Structures are given as C-alpha cells and as structure tokens.
C-alpha positions as CSV (number, residue, x, y, z in Angstrom):
1,M,0.0,0.0,0.0
2,F,3.0,2.3,0.2
3,E,4.1,2.2,-3.4
4,G,3.8,5.7,-4.9
5,K,2.6,7.3,-1.7
6,K,3.6,10.6,-0.2
7,I,4.8,10.3,3.4
8,L,5.5,12.7,6.2
9,I,7.4,11.7,9.4
10,T,7.3,14.0,12.4
11,G,10.5,13.7,14.4
12,G,12.0,12.0,11.3
13,T,15.6,12.6,12.2
14,G,15.5,10.3,15.3
15,S,16.7,6.7,15.2
16,L,13.2,5.4,14.5
17,G,12.5,8.1,11.9
18,Q,15.7,7.2,10.0
19,A,15.1,3.5,10.1
20,L,11.5,4.0,9.0
21,T,12.6,6.3,6.2
22,Q,14.9,3.5,4.8
23,R,12.1,0.9,5.1
24,L,9.6,3.2,3.3
25,L,12.1,4.1,0.5
26,D,12.7,0.3,0.0
27,L,8.9,-0.1,-0.3
28,G,8.8,2.3,-3.3
29,V,7.2,5.5,-1.9
30,E,7.1,8.6,-4.1
31,T,8.4,11.0,-1.5
32,I,9.1,11.4,2.2
33,R,9.0,14.7,4.0
34,I,11.1,14.8,7.2
35,F,9.5,17.3,9.7
36,S,11.7,18.1,12.7
37,R,13.3,21.0,14.6
38,N,17.0,20.3,14.4
39,E,18.5,21.5,11.2
40,H,21.9,19.9,12.0
41,K,20.4,16.5,12.2
42,Q,18.5,17.1,9.0
43,I,21.8,18.0,7.2
44,E,23.4,14.8,8.6
45,M,20.5,12.7,7.5
46,E,20.4,14.3,4.0
47,S,24.1,13.5,3.6
48,K,23.6,9.9,4.8
49,F,20.7,9.0,2.6
50,Q,21.4,11.1,-0.6
51,D,18.0,10.2,-2.0
52,E,16.1,12.6,-4.2
53,R,12.8,11.4,-2.8
54,L,13.6,13.0,0.6
55,R,12.5,16.5,1.5
56,F,13.3,18.2,4.8
57,F,11.0,20.6,6.6
58,I,12.3,22.6,9.6
59,G,9.3,22.9,12.0
60,D,7.8,22.1,15.3
61,V,4.6,20.2,15.9
62,R,3.6,23.1,18.2
63,D,3.3,25.3,15.1
64,Y,0.0,24.3,13.5
65,Q,0.4,26.6,10.4
66,R,3.8,25.0,9.6
67,L,2.3,21.5,10.0
68,E,-0.6,22.3,7.8
69,M,1.7,23.5,5.0
70,A,4.0,20.5,5.4
71,L,1.1,18.0,5.1
72,E,-0.2,19.4,1.8
73,D,-0.9,16.4,-0.6
74,I,0.4,13.9,1.9
75,D,-1.1,10.4,2.0
76,I,0.3,8.9,5.2
77,V,1.6,10.5,8.4
78,F,3.9,8.8,10.9
79,H,3.9,10.9,14.1
80,A,7.1,10.2,16.1
81,A,7.9,13.7,17.4
82,A,8.0,13.9,21.2
83,L,9.9,15.2,24.2
84,K,11.1,11.9,25.8
85,H,13.8,12.5,28.5
86,V,11.9,11.6,31.7
87,P,13.9,13.7,34.3
88,K,13.9,16.8,32.0
89,I,10.2,16.5,31.5
90,E,9.6,16.2,35.2
91,Y,11.4,19.5,35.6
92,N,9.7,21.1,32.6
93,P,6.3,19.3,32.5
94,F,4.3,21.9,30.6
95,E,6.9,21.9,27.8
96,A,6.1,18.2,27.3
97,I,2.4,19.0,27.3
98,K,3.0,21.6,24.5
99,T,4.8,19.1,22.3
100,N,3.4,15.7,23.2
101,V,-0.2,16.7,23.7
102,I,-1.0,20.0,22.0
103,G,1.5,19.1,19.2
104,T,-0.3,15.8,18.7
105,Q,-3.7,17.6,18.4
106,N,-2.1,19.9,15.8
107,V,-1.0,16.8,13.8
108,I,-4.6,15.5,14.0
109,D,-6.1,18.8,12.9
110,A,-3.6,19.2,10.0
111,C,-4.3,15.6,8.9
112,L,-8.0,16.3,8.8
113,K,-7.5,19.6,7.0
114,N,-5.4,17.9,4.3
115,N,-7.5,14.7,4.1
116,V,-4.6,12.5,4.8
117,E,-5.4,8.8,4.3
118,K,-3.9,7.3,7.4
119,A,-2.0,8.7,10.4
120,V,-0.2,6.6,13.1
121,C,1.3,7.8,16.3
122,I,4.2,6.0,17.9
123,G,3.4,5.1,21.5
124,T,5.4,3.7,24.4
125,D,4.9,1.3,27.3
126,K,5.4,4.3,29.6
127,A,1.8,5.3,28.6
128,V,0.4,2.2,30.3
129,S,-0.7,3.1,33.9
130,P,1.8,6.0,33.8
131,L,4.1,6.9,36.7
132,N,5.6,10.0,35.3
133,T,4.7,13.1,33.2
134,Y,6.3,11.6,30.1
135,G,4.1,8.5,30.3
136,S,1.0,10.7,31.0
137,T,1.6,12.9,28.0
138,K,2.1,9.8,25.8
139,L,-1.2,8.3,27.1
140,L,-3.0,11.5,26.1
141,M,-1.3,11.3,22.7
142,E,-2.8,7.8,22.2
143,K,-6.2,9.0,23.5
144,L,-6.3,11.9,21.1
145,F,-5.5,9.6,18.1
146,V,-8.1,7.0,19.1
147,A,-10.7,9.6,19.7
148,A,-10.0,11.4,16.4
149,N,-12.0,8.7,14.6
150,N,-15.2,9.3,16.7
151,Y,-16.3,12.8,15.6
152,L,-15.5,12.7,11.9
153,N,-17.9,13.5,9.1
154,R,-16.7,10.6,6.9
155,E,-18.0,12.3,3.7
156,K,-15.8,15.3,4.5
157,H,-12.8,13.8,6.3
158,Q,-11.4,10.4,5.3
159,T,-8.4,10.2,7.7
160,V,-8.0,6.9,9.6
161,F,-6.1,7.4,12.9
162,L,-4.4,4.6,14.8
163,A,-1.6,4.1,17.4
164,V,1.2,1.6,17.9
165,R,2.7,0.9,21.3
166,Y,6.0,-0.8,22.2
167,G,8.9,-0.4,24.7
168,N,12.6,0.5,24.2
169,V,14.2,-0.8,21.0
170,L,17.0,-3.2,21.7
171,G,20.3,-1.2,21.5
172,S,18.7,2.2,20.9
173,S,20.4,5.3,22.2
174,G,20.3,5.5,26.0
175,S,19.1,1.9,26.4
176,V,20.6,-0.6,28.8
177,I,22.8,-2.8,26.6
178,P,24.9,0.0,25.0
179,K,25.2,1.6,28.5
180,F,26.5,-1.7,30.0
181,I,28.9,-2.2,27.1
182,E,30.3,1.3,27.6
183,Q,30.8,0.7,31.3
184,I,32.6,-2.6,30.7
185,K,34.9,-1.1,28.1
186,A,35.7,1.7,30.5
187,N,36.5,-1.0,33.1
188,K,33.7,0.2,35.4
189,P,31.2,-1.9,37.3
190,I,27.8,-2.4,35.6
191,T,25.1,-0.2,37.3
192,I,22.0,-2.3,37.9
193,T,18.8,-0.7,39.2
194,D,17.2,-4.0,40.4
195,A,18.4,-7.5,39.7
196,Q,14.7,-8.6,39.3
197,M,14.0,-6.1,36.6
198,T,12.6,-7.4,33.2
199,R,12.1,-5.7,29.9
200,F,10.5,-6.6,26.6
201,S,12.9,-7.3,23.7
202,I,12.1,-5.7,20.4
203,T,14.6,-5.0,17.6
204,M,14.3,-2.0,15.2
205,N,13.2,-4.3,12.4
206,E,10.5,-5.8,14.6
207,A,9.3,-2.3,15.5
208,L,9.2,-1.3,11.8
209,D,7.2,-4.5,11.0
210,L,4.7,-3.6,13.6
211,I,4.3,0.0,12.3
212,I,4.0,-1.1,8.7
213,N,1.5,-3.9,9.5
214,A,-0.6,-1.7,11.7
215,V,-1.0,1.0,9.0
216,T,-1.8,-1.7,6.5
217,F,-4.6,-3.4,8.5
218,A,-6.0,-0.5,10.6
219,K,-9.7,0.3,10.4
220,G,-9.3,3.3,12.8
221,S,-9.0,3.9,16.5
222,E,-6.9,0.8,17.3
223,I,-3.8,0.5,19.4
224,F,-1.5,-2.2,17.9
225,V,1.0,-3.9,20.3
226,P,3.6,-6.5,19.2
227,K,3.8,-10.1,20.6
228,L,7.2,-10.2,22.3
229,S,9.5,-12.2,24.5
230,A,11.4,-10.5,27.3
231,Y,14.8,-10.6,29.1
232,S,15.9,-10.0,32.6
233,I,18.6,-7.4,33.5
234,T,20.5,-10.0,35.3
235,D,20.7,-12.1,32.1
236,V,21.9,-9.1,30.1
237,K,24.7,-8.6,32.6
238,N,25.7,-12.2,32.5
239,A,25.6,-12.3,28.7
240,L,27.9,-9.3,28.4
241,T,30.2,-10.6,31.1
242,E,30.6,-13.8,29.1
243,L,31.0,-11.9,25.8
244,L,33.4,-9.3,27.1
245,T,34.7,-9.4,30.7
246,D,33.5,-9.2,34.2
247,T,34.0,-5.7,35.7
248,G,31.6,-6.3,38.6
249,E,28.3,-4.7,39.3
250,K,26.8,-2.0,41.5
251,I,23.1,-1.9,42.6
252,I,21.9,1.7,42.4
253,G,18.1,1.2,42.9
254,I,15.1,2.0,40.7
255,R,15.0,5.6,39.6
256,T,12.0,7.8,40.2
257,G,9.2,7.1,37.8
258,E,10.8,3.8,36.6
259,K,8.9,0.5,36.8
260,L,10.3,-2.9,37.7
261,H,8.6,-4.5,34.7
262,E,7.3,-3.2,31.5
263,T,3.5,-3.4,30.8
264,L,2.1,-3.1,27.3
265,I,-1.5,-4.0,28.1
266,N,-2.9,-3.4,31.5
267,E,-5.7,-5.3,33.3
268,D,-8.4,-3.0,32.1
269,E,-7.3,-3.0,28.5
270,I,-7.1,-6.8,28.3
271,K,-10.9,-6.9,28.2
272,Y,-10.8,-5.1,24.9
273,S,-7.8,-6.7,23.3
274,W,-7.6,-9.3,20.5
275,I,-4.9,-11.4,18.9
276,F,-4.5,-10.6,15.2
277,K,-1.6,-11.5,12.8
278,N,1.1,-11.9,15.5
279,M,0.0,-8.6,17.1
280,Y,-2.3,-7.6,19.9
281,V,-5.0,-5.1,19.0
282,I,-6.6,-2.9,21.7
283,V,-9.9,-1.7,20.4
284,S,-11.9,1.2,21.8
285,P,-15.2,0.1,23.5
286,L,-16.5,3.6,22.8
287,Y,-16.1,3.3,19.0
288,T,-19.0,1.4,17.4
289,L,-16.9,-0.3,14.8
290,F,-15.2,-2.2,17.5
291,N,-18.0,-3.2,19.8
292,E,-17.3,-6.8,20.7
293,E,-20.0,-8.2,18.4
294,N,-18.5,-6.3,15.4
295,V,-14.8,-7.0,15.9
296,K,-14.9,-10.4,14.1
297,E,-16.6,-8.8,11.1
298,S,-14.0,-6.0,11.0
299,Y,-11.0,-8.5,10.9
300,Q,-10.5,-12.0,9.8
301,D,-9.0,-14.7,12.1
302,V,-9.0,-12.7,15.3
303,K,-9.5,-14.2,18.7
304,K,-9.9,-12.8,22.2
305,I,-7.0,-12.7,24.6
306,E,-7.7,-15.2,27.3
307,G,-5.8,-16.6,30.3
308,I,-3.7,-13.6,31.3
309,R,-4.5,-10.6,33.6
310,K,-2.1,-8.2,31.8
311,Y,0.6,-8.3,29.2
312,S,3.8,-7.5,31.0
313,S,7.5,-8.4,30.7
314,D,7.5,-10.5,33.9
315,S,4.8,-12.8,32.6
316,V,5.9,-13.7,29.1
317,E,8.5,-16.1,27.8
318,K,12.1,-15.1,28.6
319,I,14.9,-15.2,26.2
320,S,17.6,-17.7,27.2
321,L,21.1,-16.6,28.1
322,K,22.4,-18.4,25.0
323,D,19.9,-16.6,22.6
324,L,20.5,-13.3,24.3
325,K,24.3,-13.6,23.6
326,V,23.5,-14.3,19.9
327,I,21.1,-11.3,19.7
328,I,23.8,-9.0,21.2
329,E,26.5,-10.3,18.9
330,N,24.3,-9.9,15.8
331,S,23.3,-6.4,16.8
332,G,26.7,-5.0,16.2
333,L,26.7,-3.2,19.5
334,L,29.9,-4.8,20.7
335,N,31.8,-3.0,17.9
C-alpha cells in the first residue's frame, strides 16, 4: 500500500525516523517529508541518505500553520515527534504537554485539513498506567489519536487514525545494553537498578514491521501492540560478562518514575484486546466499529486474549542466556 505514496514523518531525524525512512524508501514510496526542529540532524540525514525522494522541513509540531503547510498532498503520516527525557520532562512538565499533547492535536487537525489517508502515532509502554509526566503525555497522545475517529464526518474527512505501542528498542540510544557495554569497556562496574527487573525485547526491524502492518490493516482507533518475549537485566549482565569481561556490578536502585517490569496492556485494556496476525489489537469500546460483536466482522481470524490478567515483561517467555548472547552479537553493539 506504500508504493507511490507521499509520506510525512514528524520527528523524522531520530533513530526510529531514519530506520522508518529507509524501510519506506525500499517499499517504493514517491516522496518522504522529514519534519523536525534540528537542522543539523537534517543535514546529517540528508548527507547519509542522498535520495532525491527525501524533503526536509524545519518545523515544530507546536506550530499548526507550519504543519498544515508540510502536510499538503500527503497520503500517510507517521507521528514520532516527542519530548522523551523523563527527568527533563519532570522538571519542565508543561513543555512536554505543549509538544506531546498539543502538538499531537495539531498533527490530527492538520491531517483532517489535508484529508490524509492514514495517520499513526508512535506510543510507548510508559503510557500504560503511567508513573511520570512523560508517560502521562504519551497516554494522552494515544487517547487523542483513538478519539480522532469518533467525531468525523466521513464524507468530508477520510483520515484513519491509529496508534502503535512498544517499549525501548534493543540497542537504541540510552538503552541498557549500550550503556552496559560502555561501562565494561571503561573497566567500570555495571550499574544495575534492580536484579529482578525485566524488559520486553524488540529490535528495530520488529518495530518497523509492527508499524507497517498496523498501518496496512488498521480500520481506525486501534492501538497495535507486538507479541514479544522478554529478558531480565541479570541475564543481560551475564551475557555481556561472558562476551566481554567481568568488571563487577553496582546496585543503584530503581530511579524515580521507573517500573520494575514493562507493561504493554494493563488489566483493564485486556478486556478489549484481541490477537491478530502476530499482534495484539486494543480496540476502543466507545467506537461502534469495535463493539465486541463487530470485531470479528472487522477483521479475519481474530481471537480474544484469554488466560492472562495483563501483558507484562515478567509474565511472558524469557529469552535464554544463549539466545541473548546471539542477539547481542548480531546487533553490532559490541563494535
């Protein structure tokens, strides 16, 4: 469905934005507009890709007029722009509201104005039963995208809104494995918050597969979540110790606003969640298309999630130490 399409990615110079750009170029899109604030990152990305199908728009999602102009004639929007640094957001909470909440509504309004076909926002596990301001703003981002399907005059506005939700990408900037590797190479002890901590494991390619499949199959208002295995922080430490060397460890305690385990679907959402094509789909009970009696008509081969209270990293299959070592070696992070 992407061949010949015109795409816009907000926050497109980030790690996800760049990986998504490459995937979409490989799928034969006509053009991709990168919408972001940092001109230096845009210059670097332009030099890296050197593809005539790329266009770069300097702008901020807080600026509705600039967004409206950037979305002219666009078919599909990927909304990845956000303020994400938890401690900084705790200190500057309303700045996060301006970008993550008001900016999201600006994206929605600009999509409706330009009659975009589909728009997807990139969510996070932090939005599930949030403990911090960042998670709260990302929850509201999801809510805005889900609700955007409710009030539309379908004869006038055709845009289908949806969300995807997943945790930290394995090996992404600031994540635990690169941090541990850096500490080992500096001959420093690995800093562990809690030895019992678990996290979902998702690679960048798996994240891209989720996003592409969600856009392909979405009817509107869904939140798509990947089916994943998980790893423990202790196993990550042991894998890196075996692959590199043992520099010891230091327990520093869980940081403010951090959870012991990641949750991607909480106990309340499970009631409205379905299994579909190796994904979970959370449907809105307030949206008539997805009242329970209509879900099976909206999709083929779906089934209700049963037998679990919530979908969290402590309750799913764990990656073995052996497989974790292979994943780390294949990631290229050791180099």
